[in-house]
C-alpha positions as CSV (number, residue, x, y, z in Angstrom):
1,R,111.5,114.5,106.3
2,N,111.6,112.9,102.9
3,D,110.9,116.2,101.1
4,V,114.2,117.7,102.2
5,L,116.4,114.7,101.4
6,V,117.6,116.1,98.1
7,D,118.8,119.2,99.9
8,V,120.4,117.1,102.7
9,V,122.4,115.2,100.1
10,A,123.4,118.4,98.2
11,A,124.6,120.0,101.4
12,T,126.8,117.0,102.3
13,P,130.4,117.1,101.0
14,E,130.8,114.5,98.3
15,S,133.5,112.8,100.3
16,R,131.1,112.2,103.2
17,R,127.9,111.2,101.3
18,G,128.7,107.6,101.7
19,D,128.4,108.1,105.4
20,L,124.8,109.3,105.3
21,C,122.2,107.1,107.2
22,F,118.6,107.2,106.0
23,L,116.0,106.6,108.6
24,Q,113.0,107.9,106.6
25,N,109.9,105.9,105.6
26,G,109.5,104.9,102.0
27,M,111.2,102.7,99.4
28,L,114.4,104.7,99.1
29,G,116.4,102.5,96.7
30,D,115.6,104.5,93.6
31,F,116.3,107.8,95.3
32,I,119.6,106.6,96.6
33,A,120.6,105.4,93.2
34,D,119.4,108.6,91.5
35,Q,121.5,110.6,93.9
36,G,124.6,108.6,92.9
37,L,125.1,107.3,96.5
38,P,126.9,104.0,97.1
39,D,125.1,100.7,97.0
40,D,126.0,100.1,100.6
41,T,124.4,103.4,101.8
42,T,123.0,102.8,105.3
43,Q,119.2,102.5,105.6
44,C,117.3,101.8,108.7
45,L,113.6,100.7,109.0
46,L,112.6,102.2,112.3
47,Y,109.7,100.6,114.1
48,L,109.3,102.9,117.0
49,A,106.9,105.7,118.0
50,V,106.9,108.5,120.5
51,P,103.3,109.3,121.5
52,S,104.1,112.7,123.0
53,L,107.0,115.0,123.7
54,G,109.2,113.5,126.3
55,A,107.5,110.2,126.4
56,P,109.6,107.0,126.1
57,P,109.7,105.5,122.7
58,I,107.5,102.5,121.9
59,D,109.8,99.8,120.4
60,G,108.6,97.6,117.5
61,I,108.3,94.4,119.6
62,T,105.3,92.2,119.0
63,E,104.2,88.7,120.0
64,L,105.0,87.6,116.5
65,N,108.4,89.4,116.4
66,P,109.8,89.4,119.9
67,E,113.2,90.1,118.4
68,G,111.9,93.5,117.2
69,L,111.0,94.7,113.8
70,T,113.5,97.5,113.4
71,C,116.3,96.6,111.1
72,V,119.3,98.2,109.3
73,T,121.6,97.5,106.4
74,G,124.6,99.2,104.8
75,K,128.0,100.6,105.7
76,W,127.2,101.8,109.2
77,A,124.6,99.1,110.1
78,K,126.5,97.6,113.0
79,E,127.2,101.0,114.5
80,L,123.7,102.2,114.2
81,S,122.3,99.0,115.6
82,A,124.6,99.3,118.6
83,R,123.6,102.9,119.2
84,L,119.9,101.9,119.3
85,R,120.6,99.0,121.6
86,R,122.3,101.4,124.0
87,G,119.0,103.1,124.2
88,N,117.3,99.8,125.0
89,L,115.8,99.5,121.5
90,K,116.1,96.4,119.4
91,C,117.6,96.5,115.9
92,N,118.4,93.6,113.6
93,L,121.0,93.5,110.8
94,K,119.7,92.5,107.4
95,D,121.3,92.4,104.0
96,G,120.1,92.2,100.4
97,D,116.7,90.8,99.6
98,D,116.0,90.2,103.3
99,F,116.2,94.0,103.9
100,Y,114.3,94.9,100.8
101,A,111.5,92.5,101.7
102,A,111.3,94.1,105.2
103,A,111.3,97.5,103.6
104,L,108.4,96.6,101.4
105,E,106.4,95.1,104.3
106,K,106.8,98.3,106.3
107,H,105.9,100.4,103.3
108,I,102.7,98.3,102.9
109,F,101.9,98.8,106.6
110,I,102.1,102.6,106.3
111,C,100.3,103.0,103.0
112,A,97.6,100.4,103.5
113,T,96.8,101.3,107.1
114,N,96.5,105.0,106.4
115,V,94.3,104.5,103.3
116,I,91.9,102.2,105.1
117,G,91.7,104.5,108.1
118,Q,90.9,107.6,105.9
119,L,88.3,105.7,103.8
120,N,86.5,105.0,107.1
121,G,86.3,108.4,108.6
122,G,89.8,108.6,110.0
123,V,89.8,105.7,112.4
124,S,93.0,104.9,114.3
125,F,95.7,102.4,113.4
126,G,94.3,99.9,115.9
127,Q,90.7,100.2,114.6
128,V,91.9,99.6,111.0
129,Y,92.9,96.1,112.0
130,S,89.6,95.3,113.6
131,D,87.3,92.7,112.0
132,K,85.0,95.5,110.8
133,Y,87.5,96.5,108.1
134,A,89.1,93.1,107.4
135,A,87.7,92.6,103.9
136,E,88.9,95.9,102.4
137,R,92.1,95.9,104.4
138,N,93.1,92.4,103.3
139,T,92.1,93.3,99.7
140,L,94.4,96.3,99.7
141,I,97.3,94.5,101.5
142,D,97.1,91.5,99.0
143,E,97.2,93.9,96.1
144,M,100.2,95.7,97.5
145,I,102.1,92.5,98.3
146,A,101.6,91.2,94.7
147,A,102.5,94.4,92.9
148,G,105.2,95.5,95.3
149,S,106.9,92.1,95.4
150,K,107.0,92.1,91.6
151,R,108.4,95.6,91.4
152,V,111.2,95.0,94.0
153,G,111.9,91.4,93.0
154,V,111.5,89.9,96.4
155,T,109.1,87.4,98.1
156,L,107.6,88.3,101.4
157,Q,107.4,85.6,104.0
158,P,103.9,84.2,104.7
159,G,101.9,86.0,107.4
160,T,102.4,89.7,106.4
161,A,98.9,90.7,107.4
162,D,99.3,89.0,110.8
163,R,102.6,90.8,111.4
164,L,101.1,94.2,110.4
165,A,98.1,93.6,112.7
166,A,100.4,92.7,115.6
167,Y,102.4,95.9,115.2
168,A,99.3,98.0,114.7
169,A,98.1,96.8,118.2
170,S,101.3,98.3,119.7
171,V,100.5,101.8,118.2
172,A,96.7,101.4,118.3
173,D,95.8,105.0,119.1
174,F,97.9,106.6,116.4
175,P,95.8,108.6,113.9
176,T,95.7,107.7,110.2
177,G,96.4,110.2,107.4
178,V,97.4,110.0,103.8
179,K,100.4,112.3,103.3
180,E,103.8,112.5,101.7
181,F,102.2,111.0,98.6
182,E,105.3,111.0,96.4
183,W,107.2,108.9,99.0
184,R,104.3,106.7,100.2
185,N,101.2,105.8,98.2
186,G,102.6,107.4,95.1
187,W,105.2,104.6,94.9
188,F,102.4,102.1,94.5
189,Y,100.3,104.4,92.2
190,D,103.3,104.7,89.9
191,I,103.1,100.9,89.4
192,S,99.4,101.2,88.5
193,R,100.0,104.1,86.2
194,E,102.8,102.4,84.3
195,A,100.6,99.3,83.8
196,I,97.6,101.3,82.6
197,E,99.8,103.4,80.2
198,A,101.1,100.1,78.8
199,G,97.6,98.9,78.1
200,E,97.6,96.4,80.9
201,D,95.1,96.0,83.8
202,D,95.7,98.0,86.9
203,P,97.4,95.6,89.4
204,M,96.0,97.5,92.3
205,P,92.4,98.7,91.4
206,F,91.2,98.9,95.0
207,H,94.2,101.2,95.8
208,T,93.6,103.4,92.8
209,E,89.9,103.8,93.5
210,A,90.6,104.6,97.1
211,L,93.0,107.4,96.2
212,K,90.3,108.8,93.9
213,K,87.7,108.7,96.7
214,L,90.1,110.4,99.0
215,G,90.7,113.2,96.5
216,V,94.4,112.3,96.3
217,L,94.3,111.7,92.5
């Protein structure tokens, strides 16, 4: 899990830290830089889920992304992709802004879906993407796209909300929950906090108010 990553890096001999492969959720770029790890450190965005112990994994394949959503970048990208493919899981190679845009889109999926679900009594991933919650869901996603893209310096391809909805349908029964705040929604809240402290408007007011309602702030 993300909260033990510092310990994992510290326990790794310096000569081997460039071989670490990060599969965790979250925008890990700053963490990797702060740990003094190489720019080509391997990162993988895993779009797969295992609903129960021993069950086959659900791959991140949707009608909008039949090539699969899982992707990897860095030193061991080709090798990690090959290993996943040997397990009949799709994995795409991405570099630079293409990877960071994909990372931001997945981050938005996790953070927005869980917040909307918890605001509405803990409804599942699939229910979050029903018409009933479309207005607040789209408001939050649009906030996160604008603020997140500005922070990372990338532009997401049109259709983010549709791609997220298509993936949510593949994991429709998964429960929502706001957790690992530092690594998930905290990344977005830091953007808001910095803007407010600078005397600017909060770029994600819906998100900030939602966190307050949920007792996270």
